[in-house]
N, C-alpha and C positions, 0 to 999 in steps of 0.2 A: 145203365150209366147211374141211377144209385149208389149201389159201389161208390163210385167217386164223388158225390155229392157231398157224400159223411167223410169224407176226407180233409186232411186242413189246409188250406189254401195253400201251402208253401208246395209241397206234396200235389194235391191236384194241382199245380200249376205245369209240372215235371211229367204228371199223365197226361197232359195235355198236350203237353208238347211229344213224350214219347211215341205215344201211336197212330199220330197220324208221319212223321217222318219215319219210324219203323215202319210202317205200311209203303210212302215211298223211297223208302232203300228196298225194299224186298222186290217192288216191280225194274225202281237201276240196275240189280244184281239177274234177276230173269230176261231183262228184256241185255242185261246186255252181255250173258254165256252163252245167250240164246245169237246174237248178234246181230238180232234188228235198231241199240243202243249204237249210235255213231258216234255219243259225248262221249268219250272219255277225261272227262276233266282239266283239256287241256288248254282249251278255250277259257277267254272268256263271254260272258252273256252280256255281257255291252257294250261298246267301245268309247275308249276313255285309252287318254296318253300317258298313263302312268310307270312308262318303261320305252328306256330308247331301243333297248333290242327284240329282237325277234327271240324271243321266251317261251319254249316247249310249255312253261303250266303257268297260270296263272292261278290269281289267290281267289278271285271274286267267282264265283261259277255254283253252279248251282246245288253241284256231288261234293263241292266242302263243305258251302253253310247245313245239307242234310250229312255228311261224317262231324261239322261241330253241335250240331243241334243234334244224333242221334249217343253220343259220348254223354252233351250234356245232362242230356235227360236222363239218362239211366244211370250218371252217375249219382245224379240227384237223389231219383229213386235208390239208386240198390245200398247207398249210407245216407240216409235219412235215418232211420235208428242208430247208426251210430255216430252219428256226427253229429249235437244239438246246439252249434252253435248255426246257423244259418248262411251269417254273410262267410266262413267259409267254408263252408257246402260248397256255398257259390263261385265261390277262388276254387275249391278242388273241383268240380264241376266245368269249367273255364280254364282250367289246366287238361284236364281230361279229352277236351272238346279239344282246342288248339291240337294236343297231341292227337289225333287222329287227321285233325289234318297236316300235320304235320306228319306221323305217318306215311299219309297216301303222296305231301311231294314229295316223299325219299322215295321210293316203291315208283313213283312217276315217271323220277329222275333217272333209275336206275334199267331200270325196263325203255326208258327212250334211251338210256347210255348203252342195251346194246345193240342199237340199229344198227346195220350196215351198210355206208353209204359203197353200192355200186355201182356208177356213175363213172364213164369212161372220160377222160377229157379228151380234146386232140390233137392237143401235144405232144403224147406219152406216143403219139403214131412214129413220131421224129426220129431216123434213126435207124425201125426196126424193119425188118422183108414182109414180103408179102406173095402174095399168089395172085396172080391176073384172074380174077369169075372171068371178064367180059370185057374182051378187046381194045384194047387204049390204043388211040388215035396219033400218028407225030405228029410232032411240031406248034401241042396244043392246039395240034383245031376241031377235037373233041373234046368226050369227057368216055372212058373206061368206067369199071370197078375193077377195088381187087376186096380180098383178104387177107384180112390181118387177125393176127392173136394179140392182143391186147391184156394182161393178168389174167392169161391164163382162159380168156371168152375171145371166140372169134366175133370178127366186126368185120362189117361190108362198107365200104366204104367206093366214095369219088376219085377218082382216079386222071392226070393227064402227066402229057411228060415230052419234053425238051427233044427229046432225038427219036430217032424213028417210032416206027408203029410196035407193038408189044401185044400177042400175039397170047390167047387164052390156053393157059397153064403157067404162061411164061414165068418168073422171079428176078420183082425189081427189090428197090428197098427207100424207103417215103424220101425223099432228100428237104424236099418245106411245110408244112397245113397249108394250105393255101387260103381255106376257109372252117367251118367247123366242118362239115363232107367233106371236105376235098384236100386232096393231097398230093403235091409234086412229086413221080415217081423217078426211079433210073431202070431203069434194067439191069439185070448183074449177069 
């Protein structure tokens, strides 16, 4: 570390920021690719009421702090000999650090935007035909089961009927959604 002691204060400060931040960033990267890191920068590291809704990205997270400091410190080191005005160099370093945070923000938004919502609402079953999987007792005296195809996905739901008993293998139409997993059917 004698090398760092001989440097000017500004450059020494940048190196003292860059070295530990680079090590932490490297550890975070390895942990992320190894699947050990469950934190992806989408949750804040503290509780606050900074926003009204549920946003998939928080500005104040440890990962964003590391991204900012990484860009800030390495920019200060890289342009130290090129930019002689320390105020201008600090401004450029802050801009690059903020740019890295913004880039991470954009990437996270893009990645979370690609997520597909595969949840199926029970109301989508209304009017569809289904196959009886377990016999449905007549006159709403009990529950049976039906298999129904909703958006190319087969779901199993509890079913009741107002009419006569419908045996296994029968075809029915959903006429009402009674509950999240319970439908009222009629025989076809």
